[in-house]
C-alpha positions in Angstrom: 30.1 48.7 35.5 27.8 51.4 36.1 27.4 52.1 32.4 26.9 48.4 31.6 24.0 47.8 34.1 21.6 50.4 32.8 22.1 49.1 29.2 21.4 45.6 30.5 18.1 46.6 32.1 17.1 48.5 29.0 17.7 45.3 26.9 16.0 43.2 29.3 12.9 45.4 29.1 13.0 45.3 25.3 13.2 41.4 25.2 10.2 41.4 27.6 8.1 43.8 25.6 9.0 41.9 22.4 7.9 38.5 24.0 4.7 40.0 25.1 4.1 41.4 21.7 4.7 38.0 20.0 2.4 36.4 22.4 -0.4 38.9 21.9 0.0 38.6 18.1 0.0 34.7 18.2 -3.2 34.7 20.4 -5.0 37.2 18.2 -4.3 35.3 15.0 -4.5 31.6 15.9 -7.6 29.7 15.4 -9.3 27.9 18.2 -9.1 24.0 17.8 -12.2 22.5 16.2 -15.0 21.2 18.5 -15.2 17.4 18.8 -18.4 17.5 16.6 -16.6 19.7 13.9 -13.5 17.3 13.9 -15.8 14.2 13.5 -17.5 16.0 10.6 -14.1 16.6 8.9 -12.9 13.2 9.5 -16.0 11.7 7.9 -15.9 14.1 4.9 -12.2 13.1 4.2 -11.3 10.2 1.8 -9.7 7.4 3.8 -7.3 4.9 2.0 -5.6 1.9 3.5 -2.2 1.3 1.8 0.9 -0.7 2.3 4.3 0.9 2.3 5.3 -0.8 -1.0 6.3 0.6 -4.4 2.8 0.2 -5.9 1.5 2.6 -3.3 4.4 5.2 -3.3 3.0 7.6 -5.7 0.0 8.3 -3.4 2.4 8.9 -0.5 4.6 11.2 -2.5 1.6 13.3 -3.9 0.5 13.8 -0.3 4.0 14.9 0.9 4.6 17.1 -2.0 1.2 18.9 -1.4 -0.3 17.8 -4.6 -3.6 16.7 -2.8 -3.6 19.9 -0.8 -3.5 21.9 -4.1 -6.2 19.6 -5.6 -8.3 20.3 -2.6 -8.6 16.6 -1.4 -8.5 16.0 2.2 -6.8 12.6 2.2 -6.1 10.4 5.2 -3.7 7.5 4.6 -3.8 4.5 6.8 -0.5 2.6 6.6 -0.7 -1.0 7.3 2.2 -3.6 7.0 -0.1 -6.5 6.0 -2.4 -7.2 3.2 -4.7 -9.0 5.6 -5.1 -5.8 7.5 -5.9 -3.6 4.4 -8.7 -6.2 3.8 -10.0 -5.8 7.3 -9.9 -2.0 6.9 -12.3 -2.5 3.8 -14.6 -4.9 5.5 -14.9 -2.7 8.6 -15.5 0.5 6.6 -12.3 2.3 8.0 -11.3 3.1 4.3 -12.9 3.9 1.1 -10.0 2.4 -0.9 -7.6 -0.3 -0.1 -4.4 -1.9 -1.7 -4.9 -5.7 -2.1 -5.2 -8.2 -4.9 -7.7 -9.9 -7.2 -7.6 -13.2 -5.3 -8.5 -11.6 -2.0 -11.1 -9.5 -3.8 -12.9 -12.6 -5.2 -12.8 -14.3 -1.7 -14.5 -11.2 -0.2 -17.0 -10.5 -2.9 -18.2 -14.1 -3.2 -19.6 -14.3 0.3 -22.5 -12.1 -0.8 -22.1 -10.1 2.4 -19.9 -7.4 1.0 -19.9 -6.0 -2.5 -16.7 -4.5 -3.9 -15.1 -3.4 -7.1 -11.5 -3.6 -8.4 -11.1 -0.2 -9.6 -7.3 0.0 -10.6 -4.6 -2.5 -11.3 -1.2 -2.6 -9.9 1.9 -4.5 -11.0 2.4 -6.2 -7.6 5.7 -7.6 -8.6 7.4 -10.0 -6.3 10.8 -11.6 -5.8 11.6 -14.9 -4.1 14.5 -14.1 -1.8 16.3 -16.9 -0.2 18.3 -16.5 3.0 22.1 -16.4 2.4 22.8 -19.0 5.0 20.5 -21.5 3.1 22.6 -21.6 -0.1 19.5 -22.3 -2.2 20.8 -22.1 -5.9 17.7 -23.5 -7.7 14.0 -24.0 -7.0 14.3 -27.8 -6.4 16.5 -27.1 -3.3 13.4 -25.5 -1.6 12.0 -29.0 -0.9 11.0 -29.1 2.9 12.1 -25.5 3.3 10.1 -22.7 4.8 8.7 -20.1 2.4 7.0 -17.2 4.0 3.6 -16.2 2.2 0.4 -14.4 3.0 -2.2 -17.2 2.6 -4.8 -17.1 -0.4 -3.1 -14.0 -1.7 -0.9 -13.1 -4.5 2.2 -14.5 -2.6 0.5 -17.9 -2.2 -0.5 -17.8 -5.9 3.1 -17.4 -7.1 4.4 -20.1 -4.7 2.0 -22.5 -6.4 3.1 -21.2 -9.8 6.8 -21.8 -8.6 6.2 -25.4 -7.6 4.4 -26.2 -11.0 7.3 -24.8 -12.9 9.8 -26.9 -11.0 7.6 -30.0 -11.3 7.3 -30.2 -7.6 4.1 -31.1 -5.3 2.5 -28.1 -3.8 3.1 -29.7 -0.4 6.9 -30.0 -1.1 7.4 -26.7 0.7 6.3 -25.4 4.1 4.4 -22.2 3.9 4.2 -20.4 7.3 1.8 -17.4 7.1 3.7 -14.4 7.7 1.5 -11.4 6.8 3.5 -8.5 7.9 5.9 -7.7 5.1 8.5 -6.0 7.4 8.6 -9.0 9.6 8.9 -11.4 6.6 12.0 -9.3 5.4 13.6 -9.3 8.7 13.1 -13.1 9.1 15.0 -13.6 5.7 17.7 -11.2 6.9 18.2 -12.7 10.2 18.1 -16.3 9.1 14.9 -17.6 10.7 13.2 -18.2 7.4 14.5 -20.1 4.4 12.7 -18.0 1.7 10.0 -15.3 1.3 8.1 -13.7 -1.4 8.9 -9.8 -1.1 7.6 -6.9 -3.0 9.8 -3.7 -3.5 11.4 -2.0 -1.6 11.8 -5.0 0.6 13.3 -7.3 -2.0 16.0 -4.8 -2.9 16.7 -4.3 0.9 16.9 -8.1 1.4 19.5 -8.4 -1.5 21.5 -5.5 -0.3 21.6 -7.1 3.1 23.3 -10.2 1.4 20.4 -12.5 0.5 19.7 -14.0 -3.0 17.1 -13.6 -5.5 16.0 -17.0 -7.0 12.9 -15.9 -8.9 11.0 -12.7 -10.0 7.5 -12.2 -11.3 8.7 -9.2 -13.3 7.3 -9.5 -16.8 5.1 -12.4 -16.0 1.4 -12.6 -16.0 -1.1 -12.4 -14.4 -0.9 -9.0 -12.7 -3.0 -9.5 -9.6 -2.4 -6.4 -7.7 -5.5 -4.2 -7.3 -7.1 -1.2 -5.6 -10.3 -2.1 -4.1 -13.4 0.0 -3.3 -16.8 -1.0 -1.8 -19.6 -0.5 -4.3 -21.4 1.9 -2.1 -18.6 4.4 -2.6 -19.2 4.3 -6.4 -22.8 5.3 -5.8 -21.7 8.5 -3.9 -21.0 11.5 -6.1 -18.8 13.3 -3.5 -16.7 10.1 -3.1 -16.3 9.4 -6.8 -15.1 12.9 -7.2 -12.6 12.3 -4.4 -11.4 9.1 -6.1 -10.8 11.1 -9.4 -8.6 13.6 -7.4 -6.9 10.7 -5.8 -5.9 9.2 -9.0 -5.1 12.5 -10.5 -2.7 13.1 -7.7 -1.1 9.7 -8.3 -0.5 10.5 -11.9 1.1 13.8 -11.1 3.5 12.2 -8.7 4.9 9.4 -11.0 8.2 11.3 -11.7 8.8 12.3 -8.0 11.7 10.5 -6.5 13.5 13.0 -4.2 11.3 12.1 -1.2 11.9 8.4 -1.5 14.8 8.0 1.1 12.5 9.7 3.8 9.6 7.5 2.7 11.8 4.3 3.1 13.1 5.5 6.5 9.7 6.5 8.1 7.4 3.9 6.5 9.5 0.9 5.6 12.1 1.1 8.4 14.8 0.6 5.9 18.3 0.7 7.5 20.0 4.0 7.0 23.1 2.5 5.6 21.4 1.3 2.4 18.5 3.8 2.0 19.9 5.5 -0.9 20.8 2.2 -2.7 17.3 0.9 -2.2 15.8 4.1 -3.4 17.8 3.8 -6.5 16.8 0.2 -7.1 13.1 1.0 -7.1 11.8 0.7 -10.7 10.0 3.7 -12.3 6.4 4.2 -11.2 3.8 3.2 -13.8 0.4 4.8 -14.6 -2.5 3.1 -13.2 -4.5 0.9 -15.5 -7.9 -0.9 -15.7 -7.9 -4.3 -14.0 -8.0 -7.1 -16.7 -10.7 -9.5 -16.8 -8.0 -12.2 -17.8 -6.2 -11.5 -14.7 -9.3 -11.9 -12.6 -10.1 -15.1 -14.5 -6.6 -16.5 -13.6 -7.2 -15.7 -9.9 -10.6 -17.4 -9.9 -9.1 -20.5 -11.6 -6.5 -20.6 -9.0 -8.9 -20.2 -6.1 -11.0 -23.0 -7.7 -8.1 -25.4 -7.8 -7.9 -24.9 -4.0 -11.6 -25.2 -3.6 -11.8 -21.6 -2.2 -14.3 -20.3 -4.8 -18.1 -21.2 -5.2 -18.9 -23.1 -8.5 -21.5 -20.4 -9.5 -19.4 -17.4 -8.7 -18.4 -15.3 -11.6 -16.1 -12.1 -11.9 -18.7 -10.3 -14.1 -19.1 -7.5 -11.6 -15.7 -7.4 -10.1 -13.9 -5.0 -12.5 -14.6 -1.2 -12.8 -12.6 1.2 -14.9 -11.4 4.1 -12.7 -11.4 6.3 -15.9 -15.2 5.8 -16.1 -16.1 6.5 -12.5 -19.2 8.7 -13.5 -20.8 6.0 -15.8 -20.1 3.3 -13.2 -21.9 5.5 -10.5 -24.9 5.9 -12.9 -25.1 2.2 -13.6 -24.9 1.2 -10.0 -27.6 3.7 -9.0 -29.9 2.2 -11.8 -29.1 -1.3 -10.4 -30.5 -0.5 -6.8 
């Protein structure tokens, strides 16, 4: 015992010395936290984007998580929102320089003359009509007097109208409760409190894997109304346009990344653990960004006019901007001031 005690004391002294050394080393090499003024400056200089946790936006998330934006030198702040109405609000309140939305919503905002924006890139925005398993809906005509969850005056509302037209049913034949939150919309289908809902990926695959049925899909159909929107003032700022170029460059570099999808589904979409891998495999390959189409914008405008939600004199002439030509767009906007 007498031999053990001195050895223990010696070991304890070594541990204390080592701990003090680590503490001293850390204090000498750690940077002090930024002042509130410096933090505010950094936040203001960063690029803020408002996205939804849907497949159209996943490459942005994957690029950030894999360090692509850090390598490109882009300080990117992603605001994740579960409802398209909330991304539109983030745009209007200048909480984001780019948001995920659709052309119908873009027209409704732009035509007010109080907020000028541009649709800078297109998104497929593919949707599936999922019907609850308890409802036993086998064809569209059986949706009569059923509840179909949509986000009002948006792409989901557009396709519900198209669906009624194809089935030769009155637009009022179905009830359309406004469920803006896509996570809540999915859960309402899965727990049987909603008869049907238009869902994007990955929520459509989740709902199917949880026993519900797909009755309709917009895949392969036109128009493609999904869009990424920016306020026009952003395009007049050379620093912001450079940041947007880096943002889209990172998106393109992330198209083939799939390994991080399960963690993305768990953390952002709240996908049940038991089906995460199956949902990840079901998500289609990511596609390169393209220029928004004037034909798609015209289709959105015709639909809004059919609902008396667009002014007669409004045109989409200034709505579309090609993100590949950001520099020329910036110069044109400066000349128009």
